[in-house]
C-alpha positions as CSV (number, residue, x, y, z in Angstrom):
1,M,45.1,13.1,47.4
2,A,42.9,13.2,44.3
3,L,44.9,16.0,42.6
4,T,47.5,14.8,40.2
5,T,48.9,17.7,38.3
6,L,48.5,21.3,37.0
7,D,49.1,22.1,33.4
8,P,51.7,24.6,32.5
9,R,49.0,27.1,31.5
10,T,46.5,26.8,34.3
11,A,44.3,29.7,35.3
12,L,42.7,30.5,38.7
13,V,39.0,31.3,38.2
14,V,37.3,33.0,41.2
15,I,33.5,32.9,41.4
16,D,31.5,35.7,43.0
17,L,33.8,36.8,45.8
18,Q,32.1,40.2,46.0
19,G,30.5,42.3,48.7
20,G,27.0,41.0,48.6
21,V,28.0,37.4,48.5
22,V,31.0,37.1,50.9
23,G,28.9,38.5,53.7
24,A,26.1,35.9,53.3
25,P,25.7,33.1,55.9
26,I,27.4,30.2,54.3
27,Q,28.8,26.7,55.3
28,P,31.1,25.0,56.0
29,Y,33.6,27.8,55.6
30,S,32.9,31.5,56.3
31,G,33.3,34.1,53.6
32,P,36.5,35.5,55.1
33,E,38.0,31.9,55.2
34,V,37.1,31.4,51.5
35,V,38.6,34.8,50.6
36,A,41.8,34.2,52.6
37,R,42.4,30.9,50.9
38,T,41.6,32.3,47.5
39,V,44.0,35.2,48.1
40,E,46.8,32.6,48.8
41,L,46.0,30.9,45.5
42,A,45.8,34.2,43.6
43,D,49.1,35.4,45.0
44,A,50.8,32.2,44.0
45,F,49.2,32.2,40.5
46,R,50.3,35.8,39.9
47,A,53.9,35.0,41.1
48,A,53.9,32.1,38.6
49,E,52.7,34.5,35.9
50,L,49.5,32.5,35.4
51,P,46.1,34.1,34.8
52,V,43.8,35.1,37.6
53,V,40.2,35.5,36.6
54,L,37.8,37.4,38.9
55,V,34.2,36.7,38.0
56,R,31.4,38.7,39.5
57,V,27.6,38.6,39.1
58,T,25.5,41.7,38.6
59,F,22.2,42.7,37.2
60,A,20.6,45.9,35.8
61,A,18.8,47.9,38.5
62,D,15.4,46.8,37.1
63,G,16.4,43.2,36.8
64,A,15.8,43.2,33.0
65,D,18.9,41.1,32.3
66,A,18.3,38.6,35.1
67,V,17.6,34.9,34.1
68,P,14.0,34.6,33.1
69,G,11.7,31.6,33.6
70,R,9.6,30.2,36.4
71,S,11.1,28.5,39.3
72,E,9.8,27.4,42.7
73,Q,12.4,29.5,44.6
74,R,12.8,33.2,44.0
75,R,15.8,34.1,42.0
76,P,18.0,37.2,42.6
77,G,18.1,39.9,39.9
78,G,15.4,42.4,40.6
79,G,14.9,44.9,43.3
80,A,17.2,47.3,45.0
81,R,20.6,46.0,46.2
82,P,23.0,47.6,48.6
83,E,25.7,49.8,47.2
84,G,28.8,47.7,46.4
85,W,27.1,44.3,46.5
86,D,28.6,43.4,43.2
87,V,32.2,44.8,43.8
88,I,35.0,42.3,44.1
89,V,36.3,42.2,47.7
90,D,39.3,44.5,48.5
91,E,41.6,41.5,49.3
92,L,41.4,40.4,45.7
93,A,41.0,43.7,43.8
94,G,43.7,46.1,42.6
95,H,45.8,43.8,40.4
96,P,45.9,45.3,36.9
97,G,46.9,42.0,35.2
98,D,43.8,40.1,36.4
99,I,41.0,39.3,34.0
100,H,37.6,40.5,35.0
101,V,34.4,38.7,33.8
102,I,30.9,39.9,34.5
103,K,28.1,37.2,34.4
104,R,24.4,37.3,34.7
105,N,23.9,33.6,35.2
106,W,25.0,31.0,37.7
107,G,27.9,29.9,35.5
108,A,30.8,32.0,34.3
109,F,30.9,30.7,30.7
110,H,27.4,31.3,29.3
111,G,27.0,34.8,27.9
112,T,30.5,36.0,28.8
113,D,33.9,36.1,27.1
114,L,35.5,33.7,29.7
115,D,36.3,31.0,27.1
116,V,37.8,33.5,24.7
117,Q,39.9,35.0,27.4
118,L,41.3,31.6,28.5
119,R,41.9,30.2,25.0
120,R,43.7,33.3,23.8
121,R,46.1,32.8,26.7
122,G,46.6,29.1,25.9
123,V,44.9,28.0,29.1
124,T,44.1,24.2,29.3
125,Q,43.2,23.9,32.9
126,I,41.3,25.9,35.5
127,V,41.4,25.9,39.3
128,L,38.0,27.0,40.8
129,T,37.2,28.8,44.0
130,G,34.3,30.9,45.2
131,I,30.7,31.0,46.5
132,A,28.4,29.2,46.2
133,T,29.8,25.6,45.8
134,S,26.6,24.1,44.3
135,I,25.6,27.1,42.3
136,G,28.2,29.4,40.6
137,V,31.2,27.1,41.2
138,E,29.4,23.9,40.1
139,S,27.8,25.5,37.1
140,T,31.2,26.9,36.0
141,A,32.9,23.6,36.6
142,R,30.3,21.8,34.5
143,A,30.7,24.2,31.6
144,A,34.5,24.1,31.8
145,H,34.4,20.3,31.6
146,E,32.1,20.6,28.6
147,H,34.5,23.1,27.0
148,G,37.3,20.6,27.3
149,Y,39.3,22.2,30.1
150,H,40.9,20.2,32.9
151,V,39.1,21.2,36.1
152,T,40.6,21.4,39.6
153,L,38.4,22.4,42.5
154,A,39.8,24.0,45.7
155,T,37.5,22.3,48.1
156,D,38.4,24.5,51.1
157,A,38.3,27.7,49.1
158,M,34.5,27.5,48.4
159,S,31.4,27.4,50.5
160,D,27.6,27.2,50.1
161,L,24.3,28.3,51.6
162,D,24.1,25.0,53.4
163,S,26.6,22.2,54.1
164,V,24.5,19.5,52.5
165,S,24.7,21.2,49.1
166,H,28.4,21.8,49.5
167,T,29.1,18.2,50.5
168,H,27.0,16.8,47.6
169,S,29.0,18.9,45.1
170,I,32.4,18.0,46.6
171,E,31.7,14.3,46.9
172,R,29.2,13.4,44.1
173,I,29.6,15.9,41.3
174,F,33.1,17.3,41.3
175,P,34.9,13.9,40.9
176,R,33.0,13.5,37.7
177,L,34.1,16.9,36.4
178,G,37.7,17.0,37.4
179,E,40.1,16.7,40.4
180,T,39.7,18.1,43.9
181,G,42.2,19.3,46.4
182,T,42.8,21.6,49.3
183,T,44.4,25.0,48.9
184,A,47.6,23.6,50.5
185,E,47.6,20.7,48.0
186,I,47.1,22.9,45.0
187,L,49.9,25.3,46.2
188,E,52.2,22.4,46.7
189,I,51.6,21.1,43.1
190,L,51.9,24.6,41.7
191,A,55.3,25.0,43.4
192,K,56.5,21.7,41.9
193,T,55.2,22.7,38.5
194,R,57.1,26.0,38.7
195,A,60.3,24.2,39.8
196,A,60.1,21.7,36.9
197,R,60.0,24.5,34.3
């Protein structure tokens, strides 16, 4: 097990578990599987009185606030989107103590108040879940590492557009940014941390 510890002030940061993302075809875990494992973690964090941050991506209807610049692949941001595509899934919504962050980039730090929200609560470590592993999750993990946070990645509570990208992030990138563990391993260490208080 690569996961060693959770700091006393650790936050769960959930990336893009919203209507238009969870329903996409992803691998190796389905959207409902990622949501179910994230709900387990969120419930445990709330019970431990630790912050839960729900990050969602959205854009203006005309795409004016989407990331500019040329790329070989079309980027989301413009055009009509279905109603509710940017709404956090019901399984995670409805908890008034949760922190909500809106982003317009892959990562959850750039252009948002995520860092301020975490630092004002004394957070020194984050646990990341969400979709997509190699896009929003990895971008956020990189920025968290650069901001000086300890980073833990819940490897079975995230998924990607393809399994190759997911595996590359899990095996090659994440060990350089922090520690990885399954939902069960994170819950076990969280329970031990609470018992030691």
